[in-house]
N, CA and C atoms as an extended XYZ file, in Angstrom:
411
Properties=species:S:1:pos:R:3:atomname:S:1:resname:S:1:resid:I:1 pbc="F F F"
N       107.687      140.862       75.995 N   UNK     1
C       108.185      141.386       77.903 CA  UNK     1
C       107.197      140.886       78.700 C   UNK     1
N       105.368      141.705       78.499 N   UNK     2
C       104.681      141.850       79.114 CA  UNK     2
C       103.789      140.001       79.439 C   UNK     2
N       103.926      139.722       78.534 N   UNK     3
C       103.797      137.530       78.391 CA  UNK     3
C       105.013      137.089       78.884 C   UNK     3
N       105.652      137.638       79.407 N   UNK     4
C       106.996      137.011       79.805 CA  UNK     4
C       106.797      137.029       81.313 C   UNK     4
N       106.220      138.358       81.963 N   UNK     5
C       105.674      138.378       83.329 CA  UNK     5
C       104.398      137.304       83.568 C   UNK     5
N       103.676      137.790       81.925 N   UNK     6
C       102.410      136.539       82.992 CA  UNK     6
C       102.126      135.227       83.214 C   UNK     6
N       103.392      134.640       82.510 N   UNK     7
C       103.613      133.387       82.051 CA  UNK     7
C       104.409      133.219       83.613 C   UNK     7
N       105.313      133.993       83.472 N   UNK     8
C       106.417      133.685       84.969 CA  UNK     8
C       105.029      134.339       86.262 C   UNK     8
N       104.232      135.010       86.707 N   UNK     9
C       103.089      135.041       87.772 CA  UNK     9
C       102.597      133.506       87.846 C   UNK     9
N       102.029      133.828       86.607 N   UNK    10
C       101.229      132.121       86.469 CA  UNK    10
C       102.192      131.319       87.168 C   UNK    10
N       103.248      130.716       86.968 N   UNK    11
C       104.132      129.849       86.962 CA  UNK    11
C       104.409      129.936       88.812 C   UNK    11
N       104.387      130.921       89.449 N   UNK    12
C       104.457      131.108       90.604 CA  UNK    12
C       103.114      130.613       91.777 C   UNK    12
N       102.515      130.654       90.614 N   UNK    13
C       101.226      130.661       91.813 CA  UNK    13
C       101.270      129.107       91.276 C   UNK    13
N       101.287      128.799       90.112 N   UNK    14
C       100.872      126.986       90.212 CA  UNK    14
C       101.951      126.453       91.097 C   UNK    14
N       103.387      127.149       91.359 N   UNK    15
C       104.049      126.198       92.005 CA  UNK    15
C       103.721      126.518       93.307 C   UNK    15
N       103.281      127.873       94.064 N   UNK    16
C       103.087      128.245       95.234 CA  UNK    16
C       101.364      126.493       95.399 C   UNK    16
N       101.020      126.502       94.732 N   UNK    17
C        99.976      125.914       94.674 CA  UNK    17
C       100.012      124.391       94.778 C   UNK    17
N       101.408      123.951       93.974 N   UNK    18
C       101.494      122.467       94.362 CA  UNK    18
C       102.690      122.144       95.339 C   UNK    18
N       102.937      123.104       96.020 N   UNK    19
C       103.709      122.930       96.744 CA  UNK    19
C       102.890      122.998       98.288 C   UNK    19
N       102.072      123.402       98.693 N   UNK    20
C       101.142      123.482       99.536 CA  UNK    20
C       100.523      122.332       98.895 C   UNK    20
N        99.914      121.624       98.126 N   UNK    21
C        99.339      120.611       98.342 CA  UNK    21
C       100.353      119.149       98.800 C   UNK    21
N       101.425      119.280       98.302 N   UNK    22
C       102.439      118.381       98.342 CA  UNK    22
C       102.491      118.243       99.536 C   UNK    22
N       103.279      118.996      100.688 N   UNK    23
C       103.379      119.432      101.909 CA  UNK    23
C       102.770      118.935      102.555 C   UNK    23
N       101.468      119.354      102.231 N   UNK    24
C       100.650      119.286      102.896 CA  UNK    24
C        99.972      117.059      102.927 C   UNK    24
N        99.968      117.064      101.978 N   UNK    25
C       100.544      115.496      102.191 CA  UNK    25
C       101.507      114.747      102.304 C   UNK    25
N       102.592      115.374      101.838 N   UNK    26
C       103.559      114.387      102.246 CA  UNK    26
C       103.880      114.601      103.776 C   UNK    26
N       103.843      115.236      104.478 N   UNK    27
C       104.054      115.898      105.871 CA  UNK    27
C       103.761      115.315      107.308 C   UNK    27
N       102.405      115.608      106.237 N   UNK    28
C       101.410      115.387      107.476 CA  UNK    28
C       100.646      113.823      108.114 C   UNK    28
N       100.752      113.555      109.308 N   UNK    29
C       100.744      112.382      109.606 CA  UNK    29
C        99.250      111.619      109.219 C   UNK    29
N        99.042      110.177      108.707 N   UNK    30
C        97.881      109.385      107.919 CA  UNK    30
C        96.857      110.136      108.176 C   UNK    30
N        96.362      109.827      110.172 N   UNK    31
C        95.235      110.225      110.196 CA  UNK    31
C        95.100      111.625      109.471 C   UNK    31
N        95.174      112.480      109.511 N   UNK    32
C        95.335      113.634      109.231 CA  UNK    32
C        94.457      113.787      108.006 C   UNK    32
N        95.786      113.225      107.332 N   UNK    33
C        95.604      113.304      105.975 CA  UNK    33
C        93.985      112.463      105.429 C   UNK    33
N        93.717      111.275      105.839 N   UNK    34
C        92.348      110.579      106.097 CA  UNK    34
C        90.786      112.037      106.191 C   UNK    34
N        91.580      112.614      107.005 N   UNK    35
C        90.513      114.227      106.993 CA  UNK    35
C        90.502      114.756      106.297 C   UNK    35
N        91.665      115.207      106.475 N   UNK    36
C        91.626      116.105      105.413 CA  UNK    36
C        90.968      116.068      103.706 C   UNK    36
N        91.071      114.592      103.213 N   UNK    37
C        90.953      114.864      102.155 CA  UNK    37
C        89.698      113.772      101.702 C   UNK    37
N        89.213      113.731      103.058 N   UNK    38
C        88.379      112.931      102.924 CA  UNK    38
C        86.842      114.223      103.460 C   UNK    38
N        87.711      115.523      103.574 N   UNK    39
C        86.544      116.197      104.273 CA  UNK    39
C        86.073      117.090      103.123 C   UNK    39
N        84.768      117.521      103.161 N   UNK    40
C        83.761      118.360      102.012 CA  UNK    40
C        84.567      119.711      101.592 C   UNK    40
N        85.236      120.271      102.635 N   UNK    41
C        86.533      120.963      101.818 CA  UNK    41
C        87.579      120.937      101.081 C   UNK    41
N        87.586      120.197      100.976 N   UNK    42
C        88.663      120.049       99.326 CA  UNK    42
C        88.316      120.405       98.201 C   UNK    42
N        86.406      119.849       98.188 N   UNK    43
C        86.135      120.769       97.529 CA  UNK    43
C        86.158      122.329       96.944 C   UNK    43
N        86.128      122.860       98.421 N   UNK    44
C        85.546      124.153       98.380 CA  UNK    44
C        86.998      125.291       97.922 C   UNK    44
N        88.450      124.460       98.046 N   UNK    45
C        89.827      124.244       97.467 CA  UNK    45
C        89.537      124.057       96.008 C   UNK    45
N        89.403      123.105       95.837 N   UNK    46
C        89.194      122.863       94.516 CA  UNK    46
C        88.308      124.063       93.688 C   UNK    46
N        87.340      124.774       93.920 N   UNK    47
C        86.975      125.813       93.805 CA  UNK    47
C        87.460      126.945       93.932 C   UNK    47
N        88.144      127.926       94.756 N   UNK    48
C        88.771      128.454       94.847 CA  UNK    48
C        90.301      128.362       93.535 C   UNK    48
N        91.121      127.310       93.507 N   UNK    49
C        92.064      126.856       92.760 CA  UNK    49
C        91.348      127.617       91.321 C   UNK    49
N        90.553      126.780       90.603 N   UNK    50
C        89.346      126.455       89.944 CA  UNK    50
C        89.601      127.989       89.496 C   UNK    50
N        88.557      128.648       90.063 N   UNK    51
C        88.373      130.107       89.853 CA  UNK    51
C        89.351      130.929       89.287 C   UNK    51
N        90.566      130.780       90.611 N   UNK    52
C        91.725      131.958       90.426 CA  UNK    52
C        91.966      131.858       89.058 C   UNK    52
N        92.489      130.282       88.190 N   UNK    53
C        93.102      130.316       87.186 CA  UNK    53
C        92.145      130.704       85.874 C   UNK    53
N        90.874      130.643       86.523 N   UNK    54
C        89.365      130.789       85.598 CA  UNK    54
C        89.747      132.517       85.658 C   UNK    54
N        89.837      132.961       86.671 N   UNK    55
C        90.197      134.717       86.015 CA  UNK    55
C        91.381      135.239       85.826 C   UNK    55
N        92.712      134.473       86.208 N   UNK    56
C        93.861      134.558       85.386 CA  UNK    56
C        93.717      134.458       83.398 C   UNK    56
N        93.037      133.407       83.363 N   UNK    57
C        92.476      132.807       81.828 CA  UNK    57
C        92.045      134.539       81.470 C   UNK    57
N        90.748      134.396       82.260 N   UNK    58
C        89.807      135.607       81.282 CA  UNK    58
C        90.726      136.915       81.514 C   UNK    58
N        91.166      137.189       82.141 N   UNK    59
C        92.290      138.501       81.983 CA  UNK    59
C        93.574      138.873       82.029 C   UNK    59
N        93.701      137.395       81.561 N   UNK    60
C        94.606      137.855       80.144 CA  UNK    60
C        94.434      137.858       79.002 C   UNK    60
N        93.815      136.689       78.589 N   UNK    61
C        93.384      136.421       77.534 CA  UNK    61
C        92.237      137.288       76.517 C   UNK    61
N        91.426      137.525       77.455 N   UNK    62
C        90.272      138.219       77.519 CA  UNK    62
C        90.674      139.970       77.271 C   UNK    62
N        91.590      140.410       78.348 N   UNK    63
C        91.829      141.215       78.302 CA  UNK    63
C        90.312      142.174       78.832 C   UNK    63
N        89.629      141.504       80.112 N   UNK    64
C        88.581      142.597       80.609 CA  UNK    64
C        89.273      143.176       81.700 C   UNK    64
N        88.643      144.474       81.955 N   UNK    65
C        88.706      145.409       83.029 CA  UNK    65
C        88.692      144.231       84.349 C   UNK    65
N        89.462      144.737       85.331 N   UNK    66
C        89.058      144.097       86.409 CA  UNK    66
C        87.473      144.249       87.194 C   UNK    66
N        86.800      145.087       87.059 N   UNK    67
C        85.516      145.396       87.424 CA  UNK    67
C        85.227      144.188       86.928 C   UNK    67
N        84.842      144.380       85.175 N   UNK    68
C        83.926      143.064       84.288 CA  UNK    68
C        84.879      141.511       84.544 C   UNK    68
N        86.058      141.487       85.474 N   UNK    69
C        86.578      139.879       85.023 CA  UNK    69
C        85.322      139.901       86.627 C   UNK    69
N        85.398      141.056       87.303 N   UNK    70
C        84.511      140.512       88.988 CA  UNK    70
C        83.157      139.776       88.799 C   UNK    70
N        82.956      140.424       88.012 N   UNK    71
C        81.002      140.586       88.083 CA  UNK    71
C        80.755      139.650       87.083 C   UNK    71
N        81.656      139.414       85.809 N   UNK    72
C        81.108      138.563       84.714 CA  UNK    72
C        81.496      136.981       85.189 C   UNK    72
N        82.200      137.143       86.050 N   UNK    73
C        82.692      135.536       86.863 CA  UNK    73
C        82.148      135.123       88.142 C   UNK    73
N        82.070      136.551       88.724 N   UNK    74
C        80.869      136.038       90.270 CA  UNK    74
C        79.517      135.261       89.484 C   UNK    74
N        78.713      136.095       88.006 N   UNK    75
C        77.520      135.396       88.013 CA  UNK    75
C        77.644      134.286       87.051 C   UNK    75
N        78.593      134.020       86.853 N   UNK    76
C        78.789      132.702       86.438 CA  UNK    76
C        79.209      131.654       87.145 C   UNK    76
N        79.624      132.309       88.270 N   UNK    77
C        79.174      131.077       89.226 CA  UNK    77
C        78.614      130.884       90.016 C   UNK    77
N        77.940      131.729       89.757 N   UNK    78
C        75.645      131.373       90.836 CA  UNK    78
C        75.343      131.563       90.054 C   UNK    78
N        75.541      131.334       88.583 N   UNK    79
C        74.575      130.419       88.152 CA  UNK    79
C        75.159      129.172       87.849 C   UNK    79
N        76.538      128.975       87.903 N   UNK    80
C        76.524      127.203       88.207 CA  UNK    80
C        76.473      126.729       89.304 C   UNK    80
N        76.277      127.894       90.236 N   UNK    81
C        75.821      127.091       92.146 CA  UNK    81
C        74.355      126.728       91.409 C   UNK    81
N        73.815      127.510       90.994 N   UNK    82
C        72.450      127.738       90.573 CA  UNK    82
C        71.827      126.354       90.228 C   UNK    82
N        72.754      126.360       88.944 N   UNK    83
C        72.121      125.180       87.857 CA  UNK    83
C        72.672      124.150       88.466 C   UNK    83
N        73.337      124.127       88.732 N   UNK    84
C        73.253      122.264       90.100 CA  UNK    84
C        72.965      122.257       91.499 C   UNK    84
N        72.355      123.398       91.843 N   UNK    85
C        71.620      123.024       92.709 CA  UNK    85
C        70.002      121.944       92.257 C   UNK    85
N        69.676      122.979       91.016 N   UNK    86
C        68.641      121.807       90.714 CA  UNK    86
C        68.949      120.505       90.108 C   UNK    86
N        70.330      120.306       89.451 N   UNK    87
C        70.204      119.025       88.843 CA  UNK    87
C        70.263      118.179       89.925 C   UNK    87
N        69.205      116.938       89.557 N   UNK    88
C        69.478      115.069       90.649 CA  UNK    88
C        70.841      114.833       91.123 C   UNK    88
N        71.682      115.058       89.841 N   UNK    89
C        73.255      113.840       90.680 CA  UNK    89
C        74.008      115.209       90.929 C   UNK    89
N        73.887      116.782       91.281 N   UNK    90
C        75.041      117.093       91.819 CA  UNK    90
C        74.256      118.289       93.239 C   UNK    90
N        75.135      119.434       93.574 N   UNK    91
C        74.448      120.030       94.701 CA  UNK    91
C        75.098      121.052       94.482 C   UNK    91
N        74.465      122.260       94.476 N   UNK    92
C        75.050      123.214       94.852 CA  UNK    92
C        74.267      123.547       96.281 C   UNK    92
N        75.878      124.483       96.281 N   UNK    93
C        76.031      124.841       97.779 CA  UNK    93
C        76.690      126.062       97.777 C   UNK    93
N        76.398      127.287       99.053 N   UNK    94
C        76.408      128.322       98.389 CA  UNK    94
C        78.012      128.461       99.022 C   UNK    94
N        78.566      127.520       99.830 N   UNK    95
C        80.401      127.405      100.715 CA  UNK    95
C        80.906      127.570       99.023 C   UNK    95
N        80.696      126.342       98.142 N   UNK    96
C        81.299      126.783       96.913 CA  UNK    96
C        81.041      127.913       95.769 C   UNK    96
N        79.923      128.152       96.143 N   UNK    97
C        80.095      130.177       95.028 CA  UNK    97
C        80.711      130.857       96.226 C   UNK    97
N        80.742      130.836       97.542 N   UNK    98
C        81.982      131.866       98.675 CA  UNK    98
C        83.272      131.143       98.138 C   UNK    98
N        83.637      130.518       98.093 N   UNK    99
C        84.666      129.655       97.632 CA  UNK    99
C        85.458      130.311       96.124 C   UNK    99
N        84.736      129.890       95.266 N   UNK   100
C        84.256      130.513       93.294 CA  UNK   100
C        84.657      132.294       93.963 C   UNK   100
N        83.896      133.078       94.842 N   UNK   101
C        84.149      134.524       94.397 CA  UNK   101
C        85.565      134.994       95.226 C   UNK   101
N        86.309      134.106       96.208 N   UNK   102
C        87.419      134.188       96.986 CA  UNK   102
C        89.003      133.962       96.022 C   UNK   102
N        87.994      133.180       95.412 N   UNK   103
C        89.465      133.365       94.304 CA  UNK   103
C        89.481      133.949       93.019 C   UNK   103
N        88.075      134.376       93.514 N   UNK   104
C        88.450      135.516       92.004 CA  UNK   104
C        88.966      136.975       92.860 C   UNK   104
N        88.230      136.793       94.158 N   UNK   105
C        88.857      138.133       94.464 CA  UNK   105
C        90.252      137.888       94.577 C   UNK   105
N        90.780      137.007       95.186 N   UNK   106
C        92.395      136.436       95.318 CA  UNK   106
C        92.706      137.223       94.200 C   UNK   106
N        92.645      136.530       92.829 N   UNK   107
C        93.556      136.809       91.610 CA  UNK   107
C        93.657      138.552       91.096 C   UNK   107
N        92.017      138.615       91.309 N   UNK   108
C        92.589      140.507       91.643 CA  UNK   108
C        93.217      141.357       92.474 C   UNK   108
N        93.046      140.723       93.728 N   UNK   109
C        93.929      141.544       94.894 CA  UNK   109
C        95.468      141.121       94.201 C   UNK   109
N        95.547      139.808       94.204 N   UNK   110
C        97.400      140.240       93.790 CA  UNK   110
C        97.753      140.665       92.063 C   UNK   110
N        96.786      140.798       91.339 N   UNK   111
C        97.163      141.682       90.254 CA  UNK   111
C        97.414      143.015       90.504 C   UNK   111
N        96.055      143.294       91.625 N   UNK   112
C        96.304      144.809       91.946 CA  UNK   112
C        97.793      145.229       92.438 C   UNK   112
N        97.948      144.045       93.326 N   UNK   113
C        99.368      144.688       94.407 CA  UNK   113
C       100.531      144.625       93.181 C   UNK   113
N       100.468      144.067       91.969 N   UNK   114
C       101.286      143.987       91.544 CA  UNK   114
C       101.567      144.735       90.757 C   UNK   114
N       100.575      145.223       90.339 N   UNK   115
C       100.157      146.669       89.065 CA  UNK   115
C       101.083      147.345       90.223 C   UNK   115
N       101.089      147.695       91.316 N   UNK   116
C       101.203      148.665       92.752 CA  UNK   116
C       102.871      148.461       92.239 C   UNK   116
N       103.226      147.465       92.602 N   UNK   117
C       104.832      146.943       92.675 CA  UNK   117
C       105.133      147.428       91.909 C   UNK   117
N       104.862      147.404       90.709 N   UNK   118
C       105.390      148.234       89.392 CA  UNK   118
C       105.567      148.887       89.198 C   UNK   118
N       104.225      150.125       89.136 N   UNK   119
C       104.875      151.618       89.296 CA  UNK   119
C       105.682      152.387       90.171 C   UNK   119
N       105.589      151.942       91.856 N   UNK   120
C       106.320      152.486       92.606 CA  UNK   120
C       107.846      151.839       91.938 C   UNK   120
N       107.823      151.058       91.941 N   UNK   121
C       109.666      150.200       90.845 CA  UNK   121
C       109.749      151.204       90.191 C   UNK   121
N       108.697      152.012       89.135 N   UNK   122
C       108.827      152.659       87.717 CA  UNK   122
C       109.664      154.137       88.302 C   UNK   122
N       108.231      154.518       89.442 N   UNK   123
C       108.684      155.866       89.824 CA  UNK   123
C       109.729      155.934       90.084 C   UNK   123
N       110.842      154.890       91.757 N   UNK   124
C       111.782      155.178       91.636 CA  UNK   124
C       113.094      154.971       90.927 C   UNK   124
N       112.667      154.275       89.663 N   UNK   125
C       113.886      153.736       88.842 CA  UNK   125
C       114.198      155.759       87.872 C   UNK   125
N       112.685      156.574       87.819 N   UNK   126
C       112.613      157.959       87.262 CA  UNK   126
C       113.142      158.686       87.807 C   UNK   126
N       113.284      158.286       89.366 N   UNK   127
C       114.307      159.179       90.293 CA  UNK   127
C       115.313      159.199       90.477 C   UNK   127
N       116.071      157.843       90.010 N   UNK   128
C       117.350      157.494       89.753 CA  UNK   128
C       118.342      157.932       88.806 C   UNK   128
N       117.440      158.185       87.348 N   UNK   129
C       117.952      158.695       86.260 CA  UNK   129
C       117.553      160.617       86.275 C   UNK   129
N       116.405      160.997       87.093 N   UNK   130
C       116.459      162.022       86.817 CA  UNK   130
C       118.280      162.613       88.250 C   UNK   130
N       117.761      162.094       89.173 N   UNK   131
C       119.163      162.403       90.046 CA  UNK   131
C       120.413      162.195       89.422 C   UNK   131
N       120.330      160.731       88.444 N   UNK   132
C       121.478      160.910       87.702 CA  UNK   132
C       122.091      161.866       86.482 C   UNK   132
N       120.884      162.291       86.469 N   UNK   133
C       121.170      163.039       85.055 CA  UNK   133
C       121.636      164.910       85.395 C   UNK   133
N       120.991      165.703       86.989 N   UNK   134
C       121.323      166.809       87.887 CA  UNK   134
C       122.874      166.458       87.778 C   UNK   134
N       122.892      165.095       88.478 N   UNK   135
C       124.470      165.420       89.153 CA  UNK   135
C       125.646      165.214       87.778 C   UNK   135
N       125.154      164.580       86.899 N   UNK   136
C       125.728      165.241       85.872 CA  UNK   136
C       126.301      166.178       85.128 C   UNK   136
N       125.366      167.227       85.118 N   UNK   137
C       125.548      168.436       84.118 CA  UNK   137
C       125.759      169.307       85.576 C   UNK   137
């Protein structure tokens, strides 16, 4: 059952990302498309999505705690950008690091919100069952 929730959550996020990408590509005028897809901000969007998915994989497969996931992936992101800064053919940028941290934080926030939703739903279900037991007695 838990794997089903993870798969459903991942598919919803993937579909949402695809819808955002294709709606912006299909519905925008050609002049606006050239500006967006030629701009360096598309790189930051890629970093955000990449680290969002990476955070999902780390928390789902490795079962790290949210704080361990946050710290380890932020550290990995910082090392990655620092390494790119010293390579001659790559550019390490602070904006990419910020996009990485935003992707990590966004996933963890969504996961926390989903956990709260499940907890409140479970509590509500238990209250309904208790009230049904009281009424039958």
